[in-house]
mmCIF file as gemmi writes it, N, C-alpha and C atoms, coordinates in Angstrom:
data_model
loop_
_atom_site.group_PDB
_atom_site.id
_atom_site.type_symbol
_atom_site.label_atom_id
_atom_site.label_alt_id
_atom_site.label_comp_id
_atom_site.label_asym_id
_atom_site.label_entity_id
_atom_site.label_seq_id
_atom_site.pdbx_PDB_ins_code
_atom_site.Cartn_x
_atom_site.Cartn_y
_atom_site.Cartn_z
_atom_site.occupancy
_atom_site.B_iso_or_equiv
_atom_site.pdbx_formal_charge
_atom_site.auth_seq_id
_atom_site.auth_asym_id
_atom_site.pdbx_PDB_model_num
ATOM 1 N N . MET Axp A 1 ? 85.977 100.849 101.293 1 0 ? 1 A 1
ATOM 2 C CA . MET Axp A 1 ? 85.465 101.674 102.41 1 0 ? 1 A 1
ATOM 3 C C . MET Axp A 1 ? 83.842 101.717 102.126 1 0 ? 1 A 1
ATOM 4 N N . VAL Axp A 2 ? 82.991 101.876 102.887 1 0 ? 2 A 1
ATOM 5 C CA . VAL Axp A 2 ? 81.863 101.905 102.821 1 0 ? 2 A 1
ATOM 6 C C . VAL Axp A 2 ? 81.08 103.093 103.658 1 0 ? 2 A 1
ATOM 7 N N . LEU Axp A 3 ? 79.993 103.909 103.128 1 0 ? 3 A 1
ATOM 8 C CA . LEU Axp A 3 ? 79.309 104.987 103.685 1 0 ? 3 A 1
ATOM 9 C C . LEU Axp A 3 ? 77.974 104.802 103.591 1 0 ? 3 A 1
ATOM 10 N N . THR Axp A 4 ? 77.485 104.883 104.859 1 0 ? 4 A 1
ATOM 11 C CA . THR Axp A 4 ? 76.058 105.256 104.715 1 0 ? 4 A 1
ATOM 12 C C . THR Axp A 4 ? 75.822 106.794 105.194 1 0 ? 4 A 1
ATOM 13 N N . ALA Axp A 5 ? 74.745 107.255 104.587 1 0 ? 5 A 1
ATOM 14 C CA . ALA Axp A 5 ? 74.04 108.418 104.989 1 0 ? 5 A 1
ATOM 15 C C . ALA Axp A 5 ? 72.383 108.418 104.876 1 0 ? 5 A 1
ATOM 16 N N . GLY Axp A 6 ? 72.146 107.99 105.608 1 0 ? 6 A 1
ATOM 17 C CA . GLY Axp A 6 ? 70.624 108.144 105.175 1 0 ? 6 A 1
ATOM 18 C C . GLY Axp A 6 ? 69.882 106.76 104.745 1 0 ? 6 A 1
ATOM 19 N N . SER Axp A 7 ? 69.481 107.035 103.49 1 0 ? 7 A 1
ATOM 20 C CA . SER Axp A 7 ? 68.704 105.772 102.899 1 0 ? 7 A 1
ATOM 21 C C . SER Axp A 7 ? 68.682 106.005 101.606 1 0 ? 7 A 1
ATOM 22 N N . LEU Axp A 8 ? 68.638 105.084 100.656 1 0 ? 8 A 1
ATOM 23 C CA . LEU Axp A 8 ? 68.672 104.885 99.468 1 0 ? 8 A 1
ATOM 24 C C . LEU Axp A 8 ? 67.241 104.536 98.737 1 0 ? 8 A 1
ATOM 25 N N . ALA Axp A 9 ? 67.011 105.088 97.894 1 0 ? 9 A 1
ATOM 26 C CA . ALA Axp A 9 ? 65.598 104.69 97.24 1 0 ? 9 A 1
ATOM 27 C C . ALA Axp A 9 ? 65.572 104.996 95.794 1 0 ? 9 A 1
ATOM 28 N N . LEU Axp A 10 ? 65.589 104.29 94.787 1 0 ? 10 A 1
ATOM 29 C CA . LEU Axp A 10 ? 65.8 104.351 93.649 1 0 ? 10 A 1
ATOM 30 C C . LEU Axp A 10 ? 64.621 103.841 92.775 1 0 ? 10 A 1
ATOM 31 N N . ASN Axp A 11 ? 64.223 104.645 91.486 1 0 ? 11 A 1
ATOM 32 C CA . ASN Axp A 11 ? 62.844 104.243 91.154 1 0 ? 11 A 1
ATOM 33 C C . ASN Axp A 11 ? 62.745 103.023 89.946 1 0 ? 11 A 1
ATOM 34 N N . ASN Axp A 12 ? 61.699 102.377 89.842 1 0 ? 12 A 1
ATOM 35 C CA . ASN Axp A 12 ? 61.949 101.349 89.034 1 0 ? 12 A 1
ATOM 36 C C . ASN Axp A 12 ? 61.795 101.761 87.454 1 0 ? 12 A 1
ATOM 37 N N . THR Axp A 13 ? 61.64 102.759 87.315 1 0 ? 13 A 1
ATOM 38 C CA . THR Axp A 13 ? 60.929 103.432 85.932 1 0 ? 13 A 1
ATOM 39 C C . THR Axp A 13 ? 62.197 104.328 85.552 1 0 ? 13 A 1
ATOM 40 N N . GLY Axp A 14 ? 63.357 104.379 86.314 1 0 ? 14 A 1
ATOM 41 C CA . GLY Axp A 14 ? 64.541 105.208 85.87 1 0 ? 14 A 1
ATOM 42 C C . GLY Axp A 14 ? 64.942 106.042 86.905 1 0 ? 14 A 1
ATOM 43 N N . ASP Axp A 15 ? 66.542 106.12 87.065 1 0 ? 15 A 1
ATOM 44 C CA . ASP Axp A 15 ? 66.98 106.89 87.841 1 0 ? 15 A 1
ATOM 45 C C . ASP Axp A 15 ? 68.319 107.528 87.585 1 0 ? 15 A 1
ATOM 46 N N . THR Axp A 16 ? 68.862 108.464 88.33 1 0 ? 16 A 1
ATOM 47 C CA . THR Axp A 16 ? 70.521 108.759 88.174 1 0 ? 16 A 1
ATOM 48 C C . THR Axp A 16 ? 71.255 108.556 89.441 1 0 ? 16 A 1
ATOM 49 N N . ILE Axp A 17 ? 72.238 107.757 89.32 1 0 ? 17 A 1
ATOM 50 C CA . ILE Axp A 17 ? 73.035 107.922 90.779 1 0 ? 17 A 1
ATOM 51 C C . ILE Axp A 17 ? 74.23 108.589 90.053 1 0 ? 17 A 1
ATOM 52 N N . SER Axp A 18 ? 74.745 109.633 91.257 1 0 ? 18 A 1
ATOM 53 C CA . SER Axp A 18 ? 75.768 110.225 91.19 1 0 ? 18 A 1
ATOM 54 C C . SER Axp A 18 ? 76.69 110.121 92.278 1 0 ? 18 A 1
ATOM 55 N N . ILE Axp A 19 ? 78.217 109.911 92.218 1 0 ? 19 A 1
ATOM 56 C CA . ILE Axp A 19 ? 78.983 109.668 93.492 1 0 ? 19 A 1
ATOM 57 C C . ILE Axp A 19 ? 80.102 110.843 93.118 1 0 ? 19 A 1
ATOM 58 N N . TRP Axp A 20 ? 80.398 111.643 94.259 1 0 ? 20 A 1
ATOM 59 C CA . TRP Axp A 20 ? 81.643 112.697 94.584 1 0 ? 20 A 1
ATOM 60 C C . TRP Axp A 20 ? 82.539 112.207 95.357 1 0 ? 20 A 1
ATOM 61 N N . ASP Axp A 21 ? 83.44 112.589 95.321 1 0 ? 21 A 1
ATOM 62 C CA . ASP Axp A 21 ? 84.69 112.683 96.261 1 0 ? 21 A 1
ATOM 63 C C . ASP Axp A 21 ? 84.716 113.646 97.512 1 0 ? 21 A 1
ATOM 64 N N . ARG Axp A 22 ? 85.584 113.381 98.158 1 0 ? 22 A 1
ATOM 65 C CA . ARG Axp A 22 ? 85.704 114.658 99.247 1 0 ? 22 A 1
ATOM 66 C C . ARG Axp A 22 ? 85.852 115.991 98.579 1 0 ? 22 A 1
ATOM 67 N N . GLU Axp A 23 ? 86.466 116.398 97.679 1 0 ? 23 A 1
ATOM 68 C CA . GLU Axp A 23 ? 86.659 117.381 96.988 1 0 ? 23 A 1
ATOM 69 C C . GLU Axp A 23 ? 85.522 117.809 96.463 1 0 ? 23 A 1
ATOM 70 N N . GLY Axp A 24 ? 84.708 117.378 96.183 1 0 ? 24 A 1
ATOM 71 C CA . GLY Axp A 24 ? 83.381 117.575 95.199 1 0 ? 24 A 1
ATOM 72 C C . GLY Axp A 24 ? 83.488 117.546 93.951 1 0 ? 24 A 1
ATOM 73 N N . GLU Axp A 25 ? 84.477 116.744 93.489 1 0 ? 25 A 1
ATOM 74 C CA . GLU Axp A 25 ? 84.66 115.95 92.285 1 0 ? 25 A 1
ATOM 75 C C . GLU Axp A 25 ? 83.579 114.786 91.954 1 0 ? 25 A 1
ATOM 76 N N . LEU Axp A 26 ? 82.901 114.83 90.759 1 0 ? 26 A 1
ATOM 77 C CA . LEU Axp A 26 ? 82.274 114.115 90.486 1 0 ? 26 A 1
ATOM 78 C C . LEU Axp A 26 ? 82.868 113.299 89.986 1 0 ? 26 A 1
ATOM 79 N N . ARG Axp A 27 ? 83.006 111.467 90.59 1 0 ? 27 A 1
ATOM 80 C CA . ARG Axp A 27 ? 83.521 109.984 90.303 1 0 ? 27 A 1
ATOM 81 C C . ARG Axp A 27 ? 82.99 109.358 89.211 1 0 ? 27 A 1
ATOM 82 N N . LEU Axp A 28 ? 81.503 109.318 89.668 1 0 ? 28 A 1
ATOM 83 C CA . LEU Axp A 28 ? 80.741 108.324 88.661 1 0 ? 28 A 1
ATOM 84 C C . LEU Axp A 28 ? 79.378 108.991 88.482 1 0 ? 28 A 1
ATOM 85 N N . ARG Axp A 29 ? 79.005 108.795 87.387 1 0 ? 29 A 1
ATOM 86 C CA . ARG Axp A 29 ? 77.425 109.149 87.062 1 0 ? 29 A 1
ATOM 87 C C . ARG Axp A 29 ? 76.874 108.169 86.2 1 0 ? 29 A 1
ATOM 88 N N . ILE Axp A 30 ? 75.711 107.5 86.77 1 0 ? 30 A 1
ATOM 89 C CA . ILE Axp A 30 ? 75.362 106.677 85.748 1 0 ? 30 A 1
ATOM 90 C C . ILE Axp A 30 ? 73.562 106.343 86.113 1 0 ? 30 A 1
ATOM 91 N N . SER Axp A 31 ? 73.255 106.508 85.005 1 0 ? 31 A 1
ATOM 92 C CA . SER Axp A 31 ? 71.658 106.754 84.662 1 0 ? 31 A 1
ATOM 93 C C . SER Axp A 31 ? 71.063 104.941 84.307 1 0 ? 31 A 1
ATOM 94 N N . TYR Axp A 32 ? 69.934 104.744 84.408 1 0 ? 32 A 1
ATOM 95 C CA . TYR Axp A 32 ? 69.504 103.587 84.012 1 0 ? 32 A 1
ATOM 96 C C . TYR Axp A 32 ? 67.882 104.127 83.838 1 0 ? 32 A 1
ATOM 97 N N . GLY Axp A 33 ? 67.157 103.24 83.141 1 0 ? 33 A 1
ATOM 98 C CA . GLY Axp A 33 ? 65.752 103.477 82.267 1 0 ? 33 A 1
ATOM 99 C C . GLY Axp A 33 ? 64.893 102.143 83.021 1 0 ? 33 A 1
ATOM 100 N N . PRO Axp A 34 ? 63.911 102.16 82.016 1 0 ? 34 A 1
ATOM 101 C CA . PRO Axp A 34 ? 62.469 101.352 82.824 1 0 ? 34 A 1
ATOM 102 C C . PRO Axp A 34 ? 62.997 99.702 83.025 1 0 ? 34 A 1
ATOM 103 N N . GLU Axp A 35 ? 64.309 99.416 82.473 1 0 ? 35 A 1
ATOM 104 C CA . GLU Axp A 35 ? 65.05 98.159 82.669 1 0 ? 35 A 1
ATOM 105 C C . GLU Axp A 35 ? 65.171 98.136 84.078 1 0 ? 35 A 1
ATOM 106 N N . GLY Axp A 36 ? 65.029 98.904 85.182 1 0 ? 36 A 1
ATOM 107 C CA . GLY Axp A 36 ? 65.131 98.812 86.297 1 0 ? 36 A 1
ATOM 108 C C . GLY Axp A 36 ? 64.055 98.409 87.24 1 0 ? 36 A 1
ATOM 109 N N . GLY Axp A 37 ? 63.024 98.061 86.6 1 0 ? 37 A 1
ATOM 110 C CA . GLY Axp A 37 ? 61.718 97.602 87.03 1 0 ? 37 A 1
ATOM 111 C C . GLY Axp A 37 ? 61.557 95.913 86.568 1 0 ? 37 A 1
ATOM 112 N N . LEU Axp A 38 ? 62.398 95.283 85.616 1 0 ? 38 A 1
ATOM 113 C CA . LEU Axp A 38 ? 61.905 94.016 85.458 1 0 ? 38 A 1
ATOM 114 C C . LEU Axp A 38 ? 62.312 93.012 86.418 1 0 ? 38 A 1
ATOM 115 N N . ASN Axp A 39 ? 62.176 93.444 87.807 1 0 ? 39 A 1
ATOM 116 C CA . ASN Axp A 39 ? 62.357 92.587 88.777 1 0 ? 39 A 1
ATOM 117 C C . ASN Axp A 39 ? 63.651 91.705 88.926 1 0 ? 39 A 1
ATOM 118 N N . GLN Axp A 40 ? 64.8 92.035 88.603 1 0 ? 40 A 1
ATOM 119 C CA . GLN Axp A 40 ? 66.143 91.648 88.436 1 0 ? 40 A 1
ATOM 120 C C . GLN Axp A 40 ? 67.447 92.705 88.574 1 0 ? 40 A 1
ATOM 121 N N . SER Axp A 41 ? 68.275 92.215 89.311 1 0 ? 41 A 1
ATOM 122 C CA . SER Axp A 41 ? 69.396 93.344 89.415 1 0 ? 41 A 1
ATOM 123 C C . SER Axp A 41 ? 69.858 93.804 88.35 1 0 ? 41 A 1
ATOM 124 N N . LEU Axp A 42 ? 70.411 94.778 88.034 1 0 ? 42 A 1
ATOM 125 C CA . LEU Axp A 42 ? 71.22 95.576 87.082 1 0 ? 42 A 1
ATOM 126 C C . LEU Axp A 42 ? 72.838 95.662 87.371 1 0 ? 42 A 1
ATOM 127 N N . THR Axp A 43 ? 73.71 94.893 86.887 1 0 ? 43 A 1
ATOM 128 C CA . THR Axp A 43 ? 75.212 94.817 87.346 1 0 ? 43 A 1
ATOM 129 C C . THR Axp A 43 ? 76.162 95.192 85.968 1 0 ? 43 A 1
ATOM 130 N N . ARG Axp A 44 ? 77.28 95.38 87.135 1 0 ? 44 A 1
ATOM 131 C CA . ARG Axp A 44 ? 78.549 95.372 85.835 1 0 ? 44 A 1
ATOM 132 C C . ARG Axp A 44 ? 78.818 93.866 85.761 1 0 ? 44 A 1
ATOM 133 N N . ASN Axp A 45 ? 79.379 93.477 84.042 1 0 ? 45 A 1
ATOM 134 C CA . ASN Axp A 45 ? 79.964 92.7 83.766 1 0 ? 45 A 1
ATOM 135 C C . ASN Axp A 45 ? 81.365 92.831 83.204 1 0 ? 45 A 1
ATOM 136 N N . PRO Axp A 46 ? 82.508 92.294 83.405 1 0 ? 46 A 1
ATOM 137 C CA . PRO Axp A 46 ? 82.566 91.358 84.678 1 0 ? 46 A 1
ATOM 138 C C . PRO Axp A 46 ? 82.395 92.384 85.972 1 0 ? 46 A 1
ATOM 139 N N . ASP Axp A 47 ? 82.442 91.705 87.036 1 0 ? 47 A 1
ATOM 140 C CA . ASP Axp A 47 ? 82.022 92.02 88.414 1 0 ? 47 A 1
ATOM 141 C C . ASP Axp A 47 ? 83.166 93.1 89.081 1 0 ? 47 A 1
ATOM 142 N N . LEU Axp A 48 ? 82.597 94.227 89.454 1 0 ? 48 A 1
ATOM 143 C CA . LEU Axp A 48 ? 83.239 95.328 89.825 1 0 ? 48 A 1
ATOM 144 C C . LEU Axp A 48 ? 84.26 96.385 88.681 1 0 ? 48 A 1
ATOM 145 N N . THR Axp A 49 ? 84.627 95.318 87.605 1 0 ? 49 A 1
ATOM 146 C CA . THR Axp A 49 ? 85.398 96.21 86.517 1 0 ? 49 A 1
ATOM 147 C C . THR Axp A 49 ? 84.678 96.327 85.342 1 0 ? 49 A 1
ATOM 148 N N . GLY Axp A 50 ? 83.368 95.866 84.98 1 0 ? 50 A 1
ATOM 149 C CA . GLY Axp A 50 ? 82.976 95.768 83.623 1 0 ? 50 A 1
ATOM 150 C C . GLY Axp A 50 ? 82.449 97.267 83.389 1 0 ? 50 A 1
ATOM 151 N N . ASN Axp A 51 ? 82.195 97.468 81.94 1 0 ? 51 A 1
ATOM 152 C CA . ASN Axp A 51 ? 82.016 98.895 81.576 1 0 ? 51 A 1
ATOM 153 C C . ASN Axp A 51 ? 80.448 99.121 81.787 1 0 ? 51 A 1
ATOM 154 N N . PHE Axp A 52 ? 80.224 100.376 81.867 1 0 ? 52 A 1
ATOM 155 C CA . PHE Axp A 52 ? 78.595 100.644 81.565 1 0 ? 52 A 1
ATOM 156 C C . PHE Axp A 52 ? 78.071 100.753 80.33 1 0 ? 52 A 1
ATOM 157 N N . PRO Axp A 53 ? 76.852 100.476 79.955 1 0 ? 53 A 1
ATOM 158 C CA . PRO Axp A 53 ? 75.856 100.439 81.014 1 0 ? 53 A 1
ATOM 159 C C . PRO Axp A 53 ? 75.556 99.256 81.769 1 0 ? 53 A 1
ATOM 160 N N . LEU Axp A 54 ? 74.474 99.067 83.038 1 0 ? 54 A 1
ATOM 161 C CA . LEU Axp A 54 ? 74.893 98.022 83.529 1 0 ? 54 A 1
ATOM 162 C C . LEU Axp A 54 ? 73.546 97.03 82.902 1 0 ? 54 A 1
ATOM 163 N N . GLU Axp A 55 ? 73.997 95.263 82.947 1 0 ? 55 A 1
ATOM 164 C CA . GLU Axp A 55 ? 73.392 94.721 82.218 1 0 ? 55 A 1
ATOM 165 C C . GLU Axp A 55 ? 72.482 94.082 83.208 1 0 ? 55 A 1
ATOM 166 N N . LEU Axp A 56 ? 71.342 93.533 82.592 1 0 ? 56 A 1
ATOM 167 C CA . LEU Axp A 56 ? 70.327 92.5 83.284 1 0 ? 56 A 1
ATOM 168 C C . LEU Axp A 56 ? 71.083 91.231 83.85 1 0 ? 56 A 1
ATOM 169 N N . HIS Axp A 57 ? 70.985 90.925 85.05 1 0 ? 57 A 1
ATOM 170 C CA . HIS Axp A 57 ? 71.537 90.089 85.797 1 0 ? 57 A 1
ATOM 171 C C . HIS Axp A 57 ? 71.394 88.734 84.968 1 0 ? 57 A 1
ATOM 172 N N . SER Axp A 58 ? 70.242 88.343 84.481 1 0 ? 58 A 1
ATOM 173 C CA . SER Axp A 58 ? 69.722 87.114 84.262 1 0 ? 58 A 1
ATOM 174 C C . SER Axp A 58 ? 70.382 87.001 82.403 1 0 ? 58 A 1
ATOM 175 N N . GLU Axp A 59 ? 70.787 87.812 81.797 1 0 ? 59 A 1
ATOM 176 C CA . GLU Axp A 59 ? 71.151 87.795 80.584 1 0 ? 59 A 1
ATOM 177 C C . GLU Axp A 59 ? 72.665 87.569 80.441 1 0 ? 59 A 1
ATOM 178 N N . ILE Axp A 60 ? 73.366 87.549 81.781 1 0 ? 60 A 1
ATOM 179 C CA . ILE Axp A 60 ? 74.91 87.515 81.718 1 0 ? 60 A 1
ATOM 180 C C . ILE Axp A 60 ? 75.109 85.706 82.035 1 0 ? 60 A 1
ATOM 181 N N . PRO Axp A 61 ? 75.663 85.24 80.781 1 0 ? 61 A 1
ATOM 182 C CA . PRO Axp A 61 ? 75.565 83.513 81.126 1 0 ? 61 A 1
ATOM 183 C C . PRO Axp A 61 ? 76.536 83.221 82.345 1 0 ? 61 A 1
ATOM 184 N N . LEU Axp A 62 ? 77.365 83.832 82.904 1 0 ? 62 A 1
ATOM 185 C CA . LEU Axp A 62 ? 78.023 83.381 84.247 1 0 ? 62 A 1
ATOM 186 C C . LEU Axp A 62 ? 77.002 83.206 85.128 1 0 ? 62 A 1
ATOM 187 N N . ALA Axp A 63 ? 75.896 84.137 85.113 1 0 ? 63 A 1
ATOM 188 C CA . ALA Axp A 63 ? 74.887 84.208 86.35 1 0 ? 63 A 1
ATOM 189 C C . ALA Axp A 63 ? 73.847 82.871 86.409 1 0 ? 63 A 1
ATOM 190 N N . GLU Axp A 64 ? 73.834 82.334 84.745 1 0 ? 64 A 1
ATOM 191 C CA . GLU Axp A 64 ? 73.161 81.184 84.692 1 0 ? 64 A 1
ATOM 192 C C . GLU Axp A 64 ? 71.637 81.502 85.333 1 0 ? 64 A 1
ATOM 193 N N . GLY Axp A 65 ? 71.03 82.476 84.917 1 0 ? 65 A 1
ATOM 194 C CA . GLY Axp A 65 ? 69.864 83.077 84.909 1 0 ? 65 A 1
ATOM 195 C C . GLY Axp A 65 ? 69.1 83.261 86.052 1 0 ? 65 A 1
ATOM 196 N N . ARG Axp A 66 ? 70.201 83.342 86.893 1 0 ? 66 A 1
ATOM 197 C CA . ARG Axp A 66 ? 69.786 83.679 88.333 1 0 ? 66 A 1
ATOM 198 C C . ARG Axp A 66 ? 69.654 85.23 87.888 1 0 ? 66 A 1
ATOM 199 N N . LEU Axp A 67 ? 68.664 85.719 89.141 1 0 ? 67 A 1
ATOM 200 C CA . LEU Axp A 67 ? 67.814 87.212 88.675 1 0 ? 67 A 1
ATOM 201 C C . LEU Axp A 67 ? 69.001 88.014 89.756 1 0 ? 67 A 1
ATOM 202 N N . TYR Axp A 68 ? 69.537 87.863 90.549 1 0 ? 68 A 1
ATOM 203 C CA . TYR Axp A 68 ? 70.424 88.749 91.356 1 0 ? 68 A 1
ATOM 204 C C . TYR Axp A 68 ? 71.343 87.826 91.978 1 0 ? 68 A 1
ATOM 205 N N . SER Axp A 69 ? 72.262 88.469 92.766 1 0 ? 69 A 1
ATOM 206 C CA . SER Axp A 69 ? 73.291 87.893 93.371 1 0 ? 69 A 1
ATOM 207 C C . SER Axp A 69 ? 73.965 88.613 94.9 1 0 ? 69 A 1
ATOM 208 N N . PRO Axp A 70 ? 73.086 88.916 95.476 1 0 ? 70 A 1
ATOM 209 C CA . PRO Axp A 70 ? 73.611 89.954 96.65 1 0 ? 70 A 1
ATOM 210 C C . PRO Axp A 70 ? 74.572 89.353 97.104 1 0 ? 70 A 1
ATOM 211 N N . GLY Axp A 71 ? 75.597 90.399 97.433 1 0 ? 71 A 1
ATOM 212 C CA . GLY Axp A 71 ? 76.77 89.994 98.247 1 0 ? 71 A 1
ATOM 213 C C . GLY Axp A 71 ? 78.015 89.282 97.744 1 0 ? 71 A 1
ATOM 214 N N . VAL Axp A 72 ? 77.668 88.724 96.691 1 0 ? 72 A 1
ATOM 215 C CA . VAL Axp A 72 ? 78.563 87.794 96.119 1 0 ? 72 A 1
ATOM 216 C C . VAL Axp A 72 ? 78.723 88.152 94.447 1 0 ? 72 A 1
ATOM 217 N N . LYS Axp A 73 ? 79.733 87.629 93.669 1 0 ? 73 A 1
ATOM 218 C CA . LYS Axp A 73 ? 80.092 87.862 92.301 1 0 ? 73 A 1
ATOM 219 C C . LYS Axp A 73 ? 78.488 87.021 91.824 1 0 ? 73 A 1
ATOM 220 N N . LEU Axp A 74 ? 79.005 87.442 90.132 1 0 ? 74 A 1
ATOM 221 C CA . LEU Axp A 74 ? 77.765 86.933 89.514 1 0 ? 74 A 1
ATOM 222 C C . LEU Axp A 74 ? 77.757 85.403 89.751 1 0 ? 74 A 1
ATOM 223 N N . ASP Axp A 75 ? 79.007 84.365 89.645 1 0 ? 75 A 1
ATOM 224 C CA . ASP Axp A 75 ? 78.441 83.342 89.781 1 0 ? 75 A 1
ATOM 225 C C . ASP Axp A 75 ? 78.256 82.423 90.935 1 0 ? 75 A 1
ATOM 226 N N . GLY Axp A 76 ? 78.148 83.38 92.169 1 0 ? 76 A 1
ATOM 227 C CA . GLY Axp A 76 ? 77.791 82.704 93.423 1 0 ? 76 A 1
ATOM 228 C C . GLY Axp A 76 ? 78.938 83.12 94.356 1 0 ? 76 A 1
ATOM 229 N N . ALA Axp A 77 ? 79.996 83.245 93.715 1 0 ? 77 A 1
ATOM 230 C CA . ALA Axp A 77 ? 81.321 83.107 94.613 1 0 ? 77 A 1
ATOM 231 C C . ALA Axp A 77 ? 81.224 84.298 95.242 1 0 ? 77 A 1
ATOM 232 N N . VAL Axp A 78 ? 82.312 84.072 96.395 1 0 ? 78 A 1
ATOM 233 C CA . VAL Axp A 78 ? 82.947 85.696 97.208 1 0 ? 78 A 1
ATOM 234 C C . VAL Axp A 78 ? 83.652 86.199 97.02 1 0 ? 78 A 1
ATOM 235 N N . PHE Axp A 79 ? 83.238 87.748 97.291 1 0 ? 79 A 1
ATOM 236 C CA . PHE Axp A 79 ? 84.149 88.809 96.409 1 0 ? 79 A 1
ATOM 237 C C . PHE Axp A 79 ? 85.502 88.269 97.649 1 0 ? 79 A 1
ATOM 238 N N . GLY Axp A 80 ? 86.559 88.399 96.704 1 0 ? 80 A 1
ATOM 239 C CA . GLY Axp A 80 ? 87.95 88.623 97.716 1 0 ? 80 A 1
ATOM 240 C C . GLY Axp A 80 ? 88.221 90.28 97.943 1 0 ? 80 A 1
ATOM 241 N N . ILE Axp A 81 ? 89.65 90.706 98.239 1 0 ? 81 A 1
ATOM 242 C CA . ILE Axp A 81 ? 89.862 92.019 98.264 1 0 ? 81 A 1
ATOM 243 C C . ILE Axp A 81 ? 89.943 92.845 97.149 1 0 ? 81 A 1
ATOM 244 N N . CYS Axp A 82 ? 88.841 93.701 97.527 1 0 ? 82 A 1
ATOM 245 C CA . CYS Axp A 82 ? 88.729 94.724 95.758 1 0 ? 82 A 1
ATOM 246 C C . CYS Axp A 82 ? 90.122 95.256 95.604 1 0 ? 82 A 1
ATOM 247 N N . PRO Axp A 83 ? 90.061 95.261 94.342 1 0 ? 83 A 1
ATOM 248 C CA . PRO Axp A 83 ? 91.177 96.239 93.84 1 0 ? 83 A 1
ATOM 249 C C . PRO Axp A 83 ? 90.951 97.638 94.138 1 0 ? 83 A 1
């Protein structure tokens, strides 16, 4: 399920993202620092299930030096059905 409400603006110098469910329970909170301004994605490794903190995209071997992979997995493959 994807939900959009307004816009999302994150700072390159650091920010905190919090996600709550319908009952108001905090489901996820993640923070990042100045690594957000290094002109590349911060991502989970492996895709979808990796632990936090987020990693610099280009430093993950599977990404083969790419700085980002919008809409696809680290290796460029398309996502299947999410768990």
